[in-house]
C-alpha positions in Angstrom: 37.6 6.7 -14.0 38.4 6.2 -10.3 36.0 3.2 -9.9 37.1 1.5 -12.8 40.6 1.7 -11.6 39.6 0.3 -8.3 37.8 -2.3 -10.0 40.8 -3.0 -11.8 43.3 -3.9 -9.2 40.7 -6.1 -7.8 40.8 -8.2 -10.6 44.2 -8.0 -10.4 44.6 -8.9 -7.2 41.9 -12.1 -7.3 44.0 -13.4 -10.5 46.9 -13.3 -8.5 46.0 -14.8 -5.5 46.5 -11.8 -3.3 43.0 -12.8 -1.5 43.7 -15.7 -0.4 46.7 -14.5 0.6 45.5 -11.7 3.0 42.5 -13.3 4.4 44.8 -15.9 5.9 47.5 -13.4 7.1 48.1 -13.0 10.9 47.0 -9.2 10.5 43.6 -10.1 8.9 43.0 -13.2 11.5 44.2 -11.1 14.7 41.5 -8.6 13.5 37.4 -8.6 13.7 35.9 -7.3 10.3 33.0 -5.2 10.4 30.9 -5.6 7.3 28.3 -2.4 7.8 25.4 -2.4 5.3 22.3 0.4 4.7 19.8 -1.5 2.4 19.1 -4.0 -0.1 16.4 -3.2 -3.1 13.2 -4.8 -3.3 13.3 -3.2 -6.9 15.7 -0.8 -8.2 16.9 1.5 -5.5 20.4 0.2 -6.2 20.3 1.9 -9.5 18.6 5.5 -7.8 21.1 5.4 -5.2 24.0 3.0 -5.2 25.9 4.5 -2.1 22.9 3.5 0.3 21.5 0.4 -1.8 22.7 -2.9 -3.2 21.1 -5.5 -5.2 19.7 -9.0 -3.4 21.6 -11.0 -5.9 25.2 -9.0 -4.7 24.6 -9.4 -1.0 23.4 -13.5 -1.5 26.6 -13.5 -3.3 28.5 -11.2 -0.3 27.0 -13.8 2.0 28.4 -16.8 -0.7 31.8 -15.3 -0.4 32.1 -15.3 3.5 30.7 -18.7 3.2 33.5 -19.8 0.5 36.4 -18.2 2.6 35.2 -20.0 5.4 34.5 -16.6 7.8 33.3 -17.0 11.3 30.6 -14.6 11.4 30.0 -13.0 15.3 27.5 -11.4 16.6 28.8 -7.7 17.9 28.7 -8.6 21.1 30.5 -11.8 20.7 33.0 -10.0 18.4 33.8 -7.0 20.7 34.2 -9.5 23.8 37.0 -11.7 21.9 39.2 -9.2 20.2 39.1 -7.5 23.7 40.5 -11.0 25.1 42.3 -11.2 21.9 40.7 -14.5 21.3 39.9 -13.8 18.0 38.5 -17.2 15.4 40.3 -16.9 12.1 38.8 -14.9 9.5 36.5 -13.3 11.9 33.5 -11.0 10.4 30.8 -8.8 12.5 27.4 -7.9 9.8 25.6 -4.9 10.6 22.4 -2.8 9.3 21.2 0.4 9.4 18.1 1.9 9.9 15.6 -1.3 10.4 14.3 -0.6 6.7 11.2 -3.4 5.8 14.3 -4.7 3.1 15.6 -5.9 6.3 12.5 -8.0 6.9 11.6 -8.7 3.3 15.1 -9.7 2.0 17.8 -9.7 4.4 16.5 -11.9 7.3 15.5 -14.8 5.2 18.8 -14.5 3.5 21.1 -14.5 7.1 18.8 -17.0 8.5 19.8 -19.5 5.0 23.1 -19.3 5.6 22.7 -19.4 9.7 24.8 -15.5 10.1 23.6 -13.5 13.2 23.6 -9.6 12.1 22.9 -6.2 14.6 20.2 -4.2 13.4 20.7 -0.7 14.4 17.0 0.4 14.5 16.0 4.3 13.6 13.9 5.5 17.0 12.1 8.2 15.2 10.6 6.2 12.5 9.4 3.0 15.2 6.9 5.2 16.5 6.6 7.1 13.3 6.6 4.3 10.5 6.7 6.4 7.2 8.8 6.4 4.6 12.1 8.6 5.1 10.8 12.1 3.5 14.1 13.5 1.6 15.1 9.5 0.9 11.1 8.7 -0.9 11.2 12.2 -2.8 14.4 11.9 -4.1 13.4 8.2 -5.0 10.3 9.6 -6.6 11.4 12.4 -8.9 14.0 9.9 -10.4 11.7 7.2 -10.6 8.9 9.5 -12.3 8.7 9.0 -16.3 7.2 12.7 -16.6 9.9 14.7 -17.4 8.7 18.6 -16.3 5.6 19.1 -14.3 4.6 22.5 -12.6 4.7 21.4 -8.8 2.5 24.4 -7.8 0.2 21.9 -6.8 2.3 21.3 -3.7 4.4 24.0 -3.4 1.8 27.1 -3.9 3.8 28.4 -6.4 4.7 28.1 -9.8 8.0 26.4 -9.6 9.2 23.8 -13.1 10.4 20.3 -12.1 13.1 19.7 -14.6 13.4 16.1 -14.2 15.4 14.7 -17.5 19.0 15.0 -15.2 20.2 14.8 -12.1 20.9 18.1 -11.5 17.4 19.1 -12.3 16.0 16.2 -9.9 18.5 17.5 -7.5 17.2 21.3 -7.6 13.7 19.6 -7.3 14.5 17.9 -4.3 16.0 21.3 -2.8 13.0 22.8 -3.6 10.3 20.2 -1.8 12.9 20.2 1.5 13.4 24.0 1.7 9.5 24.3 1.5 8.8 21.1 3.9 11.7 23.2 6.0 10.0 26.7 5.6 6.7 25.2 6.7 8.2 23.5 10.0 6.5 19.9 9.1 6.2 17.5 11.2 6.9 13.8 10.3 2.8 13.7 9.5 2.6 16.6 7.0 5.7 15.5 5.4 4.3 12.2 5.0 1.1 14.2 3.6 3.7 16.0 1.2 5.4 12.7 -0.1 1.5 11.3 -0.8 1.1 14.6 -2.7 4.7 14.3 -4.4 4.2 10.9 -5.8 0.5 12.1 -7.2 1.8 14.8 -8.9 4.7 12.6 -10.7 1.8 9.5 -11.2 3.5 7.6 -8.9 2.1 4.6 -6.6 2.9 5.8 -3.6 2.4 2.7 -1.4 4.3 0.9 -3.6 6.9 3.4 -3.9 7.5 3.5 0.0 7.9 0.2 1.2 11.7 0.9 0.8 12.1 3.2 3.0 9.6 2.5 5.4 11.0 1.5 9.2 
């Protein structure tokens, strides 16, 4: 309901020309707009968790919108420096991306180069040295992605636990079980990745294909 209301307000504002007025206002042009992104889908990640991922088409559309609006896309260093000196150009924008997952290299970087836009990439240093899929995210994604509705997780948890994956609440409970098991075993990154591979096998998922989107 709230999301529908927000979309309705945005549509109404666009049709009335409020966006154009706001983008040209002194309030907007005296401030630096920082757009922070996490991930762009390699496949269907935006359907799994739209709070973390957006589709490649939507991301491209947003870059096109910046171009149509004649925004000045700056590096973070440039933006902060010009802000401090009170010399921001009109419609100043900075783009930032979290974690440095594979989708940045595969999807985001080519689009940025096409538009000539700089960006700041925050690398997760832990995964620079340990280039595995992020455990909790890959577990959640595989539990969502599998075509299996119910499965006994004894093979990975060492006890009879039935995962009911037919709805969101069941998938969330299954995820809690996997996370709790990994924590109780004090698993390091290597062992958690082994657990990820076992979970993929249990769920009949191609682990290498699934792992790409959360691999740093």
